[in-house]
Wavefront OBJ file of the C-alpha trace (Angstrom):
o trace
v 43.600 -23.432 44.235
v 40.220 -24.886 43.118
v 38.687 -22.296 42.309
v 40.863 -21.408 40.197
v 40.656 -24.667 38.108
v 36.999 -24.029 37.822
v 37.244 -20.995 36.526
v 39.837 -22.001 33.987
v 37.948 -25.167 32.993
v 35.063 -23.734 31.937
v 34.193 -20.978 29.120
v 32.490 -17.760 29.726
v 28.786 -16.985 28.212
v 31.024 -14.424 25.306
v 32.906 -17.111 24.608
v 30.202 -19.364 23.121
v 28.472 -17.134 21.748
v 30.964 -16.019 19.425
v 31.529 -19.568 18.455
v 27.737 -20.002 18.014
v 27.806 -16.541 15.701
v 31.161 -18.373 13.772
v 29.599 -21.807 13.318
v 26.241 -20.037 12.112
v 28.366 -17.647 9.607
v 29.833 -20.854 8.723
v 26.678 -22.870 8.430
v 25.400 -20.592 5.614
v 27.735 -20.442 3.421
v 28.544 -23.931 3.326
v 24.308 -24.213 2.691
v 24.708 -21.386 -0.394
v 27.583 -23.099 -1.853
v 25.319 -26.569 -1.968
v 22.000 -24.936 -3.081
v 24.925 -23.482 -6.473
v 26.034 -26.720 -6.231
v 22.811 -28.259 -6.970
v 21.753 -25.550 -9.515
v 24.372 -26.253 -11.704
v 24.476 -30.435 -11.237
v 20.348 -29.595 -12.050
v 21.349 -27.318 -15.328
v 23.829 -29.657 -16.366
v 21.510 -32.626 -16.396
v 18.986 -31.135 -18.078
v 20.966 -29.731 -20.835
v 22.990 -33.106 -21.776
v 18.936 -34.642 -21.890
v 18.475 -32.215 -24.516
v 21.455 -32.942 -26.557
v 20.537 -36.448 -26.081
v 17.217 -36.069 -27.205
v 18.417 -33.974 -30.450
v 21.700 -36.774 -31.219
v 18.982 -39.152 -30.581
v 16.077 -37.728 -33.430
v 19.260 -37.551 -35.675
v 20.936 -40.662 -35.005
v 17.437 -42.678 -35.605
v 16.644 -40.560 -39.082
v 20.318 -41.269 -40.561
v 19.563 -44.670 -39.982
v 16.082 -45.473 -40.822
v 16.900 -43.820 -44.196
v 20.812 -45.273 -44.667
v 19.216 -47.629 -47.341
v 16.031 -45.975 -48.123
v 14.830 -44.596 -51.425
v 13.311 -40.906 -51.155
v 9.851 -40.647 -52.013
v 7.955 -37.518 -51.223
v 8.733 -33.811 -49.439
v 7.138 -30.717 -48.152
v 8.991 -28.024 -46.926
v 8.959 -27.724 -43.610
v 5.897 -30.101 -42.677
v 7.692 -34.340 -43.905
v 9.415 -36.255 -45.909
v 8.731 -39.947 -47.238
v 11.223 -42.926 -48.024
v 10.721 -45.894 -48.996
v 12.197 -48.997 -46.669
v 13.678 -51.726 -48.317
v 11.061 -54.067 -47.351
v 8.503 -52.165 -49.385
v 7.047 -50.390 -46.750
v 7.200 -46.705 -46.499
v 8.001 -44.034 -43.435
v 6.938 -40.373 -42.834
v 8.874 -38.142 -40.779
v 6.614 -35.250 -39.426
v 6.213 -32.599 -37.139
v 3.541 -33.484 -34.716
v 2.835 -30.420 -32.838
v 6.049 -30.005 -30.118
v 7.336 -33.487 -31.791
v 9.139 -35.226 -34.394
v 7.150 -38.181 -35.185
v 7.719 -40.972 -37.751
v 4.555 -42.833 -39.421
v 5.191 -45.858 -40.903
v 2.624 -47.539 -43.532
v 3.938 -51.858 -44.644
v 3.381 -52.676 -48.260
v 0.084 -51.911 -49.660
v -0.963 -49.622 -46.615
v -1.559 -46.107 -47.399
v 0.721 -43.287 -45.492
v -1.671 -41.001 -45.216
v -4.211 -43.496 -43.305
v -1.851 -45.457 -41.453
v -2.185 -44.779 -37.493
v 1.504 -46.215 -36.717
v 2.820 -43.219 -35.708
v 5.687 -42.684 -33.310
v 6.969 -39.294 -31.589
v 10.857 -39.659 -31.812
v 11.510 -36.956 -28.780
v 10.991 -37.395 -24.859
v 7.725 -35.627 -23.710
v 10.389 -33.432 -21.564
v 11.612 -31.514 -24.551
v 9.729 -29.899 -27.416
v 10.356 -29.046 -30.854
v 10.075 -25.762 -32.090
v 11.658 -23.848 -35.405
v 11.525 -26.889 -37.488
v 12.866 -26.609 -40.689
v 12.945 -29.009 -43.743
v 14.591 -27.851 -47.389
v 13.259 -30.190 -49.884
v 14.861 -28.039 -52.665
v 17.576 -31.452 -53.412
v 14.956 -33.811 -52.765
v 13.921 -35.629 -55.692
v 13.093 -39.551 -56.072
v 14.321 -39.425 -59.785
v 17.440 -37.254 -59.618
v 20.678 -39.075 -58.443
v 22.507 -37.963 -55.612
v 19.681 -36.726 -53.815
v 19.697 -34.839 -50.159
v 17.759 -32.828 -47.733
v 18.637 -30.482 -45.002
v 16.628 -30.315 -41.729
v 17.108 -28.339 -38.600
v 14.900 -27.981 -35.403
v 15.465 -26.400 -31.576
v 14.373 -28.430 -28.738
v 14.122 -26.622 -25.067
v 13.499 -28.748 -22.063
v 10.012 -28.068 -20.477
v 11.302 -29.095 -17.024
v 11.845 -25.604 -15.921
v 9.714 -22.488 -16.977
v 12.061 -20.421 -15.202
v 15.321 -20.820 -17.088
v 14.274 -23.521 -20.264
v 18.035 -24.947 -21.984
v 17.745 -24.774 -25.834
v 19.442 -26.324 -28.690
v 19.988 -26.085 -32.634
v 20.676 -29.542 -34.213
v 20.769 -29.762 -38.025
v 21.447 -32.758 -39.749
v 21.807 -33.395 -43.833
v 20.685 -36.494 -45.578
v 22.095 -37.931 -48.327
v 20.482 -40.897 -50.680
v 23.197 -41.614 -52.783
v 22.258 -45.015 -54.124
v 19.072 -44.928 -55.485
l 1 2 3 4 5 6 7 8 9 10 11 12 13 14 15 16 17 18 19 20 21 22 23 24 25 26 27 28 29 30 31 32 33 34 35 36 37 38 39 40 41 42 43 44 45 46 47 48 49 50 51 52 53 54 55 56 57 58 59 60 61 62 63 64 65 66 67 68 69 70 71 72 73 74 75 76 77 78 79 80 81 82 83 84 85 86 87 88 89 90 91 92 93 94 95 96 97 98 99 100 101 102 103 104 105 106 107 108 109 110 111 112 113 114 115 116 117 118 119 120 121 122 123 124 125 126 127 128 129 130 131 132 133 134 135 136 137 138 139 140 141 142 143 144 145 146 147 148 149 150 151 152 153 154 155 156 157 158 159 160 161 162 163 164 165 166 167 168 169 170 171 172 173
């Protein structure tokens, strides 16, 4: 009787191997799912970064041009505005950045060293297009259209890109 109890209470070697095999299969499935979840999370955060950067650039340019007057524009290169305080600001493409260069009243915008990139170094600008055909300091209701593409620089394998477009109106100059 004691021998029968001892045999019923113990696991056989085959049973232990089966349980370990099932646990290994379960661990493999869970680790694969977890890895996939991490990749999706990283992709989503990169997409959000690129989208936020593009929205930020458009917001800054729109806010700075709200009460400004158009001064100068060169297709696909830059546009310059006259600020309410009498200074000037130029928005331009600077390598892989969109930048703003400011000059105070009486200072030449061409020689100004006060230049600030509007996008983070984690994204680069490409396909910058600036349409100055309706941009004039002399015409009422002047406007310009600009487009650009932002791409993240964090991943060389699957870069995330978004295209942005905005129209700036100068109705009251």
